[in-house]
C-alpha positions as CSV (number, residue, x, y, z in Angstrom):
1,X,107.5,103.9,154.3
2,X,104.0,105.0,155.2
3,X,102.3,107.4,152.8
4,X,100.0,109.9,154.2
5,X,97.1,110.6,151.8
6,X,96.2,114.1,151.3
7,X,92.6,114.9,151.5
8,X,91.2,118.1,150.1
9,X,88.6,119.9,152.1
10,X,85.3,120.5,150.4
11,X,84.4,124.1,149.5
12,X,81.3,125.6,151.1
13,X,79.5,125.2,147.7
14,X,80.5,121.5,147.4
15,X,79.4,120.9,151.0
16,X,76.0,122.4,150.3
17,X,75.6,120.4,147.1
18,X,76.6,117.1,148.9
19,X,74.2,117.8,151.7
20,X,71.4,118.4,149.2
21,X,72.2,115.1,147.4
22,X,72.6,113.2,150.7
23,X,69.1,114.4,151.9
24,X,67.5,112.6,149.0
25,X,68.9,109.1,149.8
26,X,68.3,106.7,152.7
27,X,71.5,106.3,154.7
28,X,73.1,102.8,155.0
29,X,72.3,101.0,158.2
30,X,74.4,102.4,161.1
31,X,75.3,105.6,159.2
32,X,73.9,109.1,159.8
33,X,73.2,111.9,157.3
34,X,75.9,114.5,157.1
35,X,75.2,117.7,159.1
36,X,73.6,120.6,157.2
37,X,76.4,123.1,156.3
38,X,76.2,126.6,157.7
39,X,74.8,129.1,155.3
40,X,77.5,131.0,153.4
41,X,78.0,134.6,154.7
42,X,77.3,137.2,152.1
43,X,79.6,140.2,152.0
44,X,78.0,143.4,153.3
45,X,78.8,145.4,150.3
46,X,78.6,144.3,146.8
47,X,81.8,144.4,144.8
48,X,82.2,147.0,142.1
49,X,81.1,145.7,138.7
50,X,84.1,144.6,136.6
51,X,84.5,145.9,133.1
52,X,84.8,143.2,130.6
53,X,86.1,143.4,127.1
54,X,83.3,143.7,124.4
55,X,82.3,140.3,123.1
56,X,82.4,139.8,119.4
57,X,79.1,138.8,117.9
58,X,79.4,136.1,115.4
59,X,77.1,135.8,112.5
60,X,74.5,133.0,112.8
61,X,75.6,129.6,111.5
62,X,74.1,128.5,108.2
63,X,71.5,125.8,108.7
64,X,72.9,122.3,108.9
65,X,72.0,119.6,106.4
66,X,69.8,117.0,108.1
67,X,71.8,114.1,109.4
68,X,71.9,111.1,107.2
69,X,69.7,108.2,108.4
70,X,71.6,105.2,109.7
71,X,72.0,102.3,107.4
72,X,69.4,99.6,107.9
73,X,70.1,95.9,107.5
74,X,68.2,93.9,104.9
75,X,64.9,92.6,106.4
76,X,65.0,89.0,107.8
77,X,62.0,88.0,105.6
78,X,63.7,89.3,102.5
79,X,66.9,87.3,103.4
80,X,64.9,84.2,104.0
81,X,63.1,84.6,100.6
82,X,66.4,85.0,98.8
83,X,68.0,82.0,100.6
84,X,65.0,79.8,99.8
85,X,64.8,80.9,96.1
86,X,61.4,82.6,96.5
87,X,62.9,86.0,95.7
88,X,65.6,87.0,93.3
89,X,67.8,90.1,93.2
90,X,66.8,92.8,90.7
91,X,70.2,93.2,89.2
92,X,73.8,92.0,89.7
93,X,77.3,93.5,89.2
94,X,80.5,91.5,89.4
95,X,83.5,93.7,90.5
96,X,86.0,91.0,91.2
97,X,89.1,91.2,89.1
98,X,88.8,95.0,88.8
99,X,91.2,97.5,90.2
100,X,90.0,99.6,93.1
101,X,89.4,102.8,91.1
102,X,87.7,101.0,88.3
103,X,85.5,99.0,90.7
104,X,84.5,102.2,92.6
105,X,83.4,103.9,89.4
106,X,81.6,100.8,88.2
107,X,79.7,100.5,91.5
108,X,78.6,104.1,91.5
109,X,77.4,103.9,87.9
110,X,75.6,100.6,88.6
111,X,73.8,101.8,91.7
112,X,72.6,105.0,90.0
113,X,71.3,102.9,87.0
114,X,69.7,100.4,89.3
115,X,67.9,103.1,91.3
116,X,66.7,104.9,88.2
117,X,65.4,101.6,86.9
118,X,63.3,101.2,90.0
119,X,65.4,98.3,91.5
120,X,65.0,97.7,95.2
121,X,67.6,95.0,95.9
122,X,70.8,94.3,94.0
123,X,73.7,91.9,94.4
124,X,77.3,93.3,94.4
125,X,79.9,90.6,93.9
126,X,83.3,91.5,95.3
127,X,85.1,88.2,95.3
128,X,86.4,86.6,98.4
129,X,90.0,87.5,97.9
130,X,92.5,85.7,100.1
131,X,96.2,85.8,100.9
132,X,98.7,85.4,98.1
133,X,102.5,85.0,98.3
134,X,104.5,86.4,95.4
135,X,108.3,86.5,95.3
136,X,108.4,85.5,98.9
137,X,106.6,88.7,100.1
138,X,103.0,88.9,101.2
139,X,100.6,90.6,98.8
140,X,97.4,92.1,100.0
141,X,94.3,90.5,98.4
142,X,90.6,90.9,99.0
143,X,90.8,94.6,98.7
144,X,87.3,95.0,97.1
145,X,85.7,92.7,99.7
146,X,87.0,95.2,102.4
147,X,86.4,98.4,100.4
148,X,82.9,98.0,99.0
149,X,81.2,98.0,102.4
150,X,83.2,101.2,103.2
151,X,82.1,102.8,100.0
152,X,78.5,101.9,100.6
153,X,78.7,103.7,104.0
154,X,80.0,107.0,102.5
155,X,77.8,110.0,102.5
156,X,77.8,110.4,98.7
157,X,76.0,106.9,98.4
158,X,73.5,107.4,101.2
159,X,70.9,108.9,98.9
160,X,71.0,105.6,97.0
161,X,71.7,103.0,99.7
162,X,69.4,102.0,102.5
163,X,71.6,99.2,103.8
164,X,73.5,96.1,102.8
165,X,74.1,92.6,104.1
166,X,76.4,89.7,103.3
167,X,74.9,87.5,100.6
168,X,73.7,83.9,101.3
169,X,76.0,81.1,100.1
170,X,74.2,80.5,96.8
171,X,74.7,84.2,95.8
172,X,78.4,84.3,96.8
173,X,78.4,84.3,100.6
174,X,81.2,86.5,102.0
175,X,82.3,87.4,98.5
176,X,79.0,89.3,97.7
177,X,76.6,91.8,99.3
178,X,72.9,92.3,99.0
179,X,72.3,96.1,98.7
180,X,68.9,97.7,99.4
181,X,68.3,100.8,97.3
182,X,66.1,103.8,98.1
183,X,63.3,104.7,95.8
184,X,64.0,107.5,93.4
185,X,62.4,110.8,94.6
186,X,59.9,112.4,92.3
187,X,58.7,109.1,90.8
188,X,55.2,108.3,91.2
């Protein structure tokens, strides 16, 4: 069974547009430019203006809050200094063993205290978690390891957090995060 493909004819406007585009490129070897389309005939009389329904004028939108800056990774030089022991973190919180709600509250409080103390880099220990089998069914583990990065990206923590990065092995590796804090405004 042979299928006949349907080809749609270009409208006069589409032909004019294509001709304009084609005039600005060099044709392939052996090909010619498409012919210039005939100008569209204008009707001798202008159509009567159509009445349109009145458009409702909406009040102006309130000014939007400035977009949050993207999170920035911890600088390479800082990570090297931490790894080589030439720099230490300003403060540490250990969340592993806590329930999610308790850990979230503890993290918020810790970050606010650390920022007000002028700390620039803190260590958040989440624990590595892992898979556990209990009563023959799979239990989810490592929830804090997964949730803390999510919490650090949330808009309510952006005034505190510049960025974060997985800690080096001597500080907990994948079970901990270095968190860079913003300077407190109005200090100075």
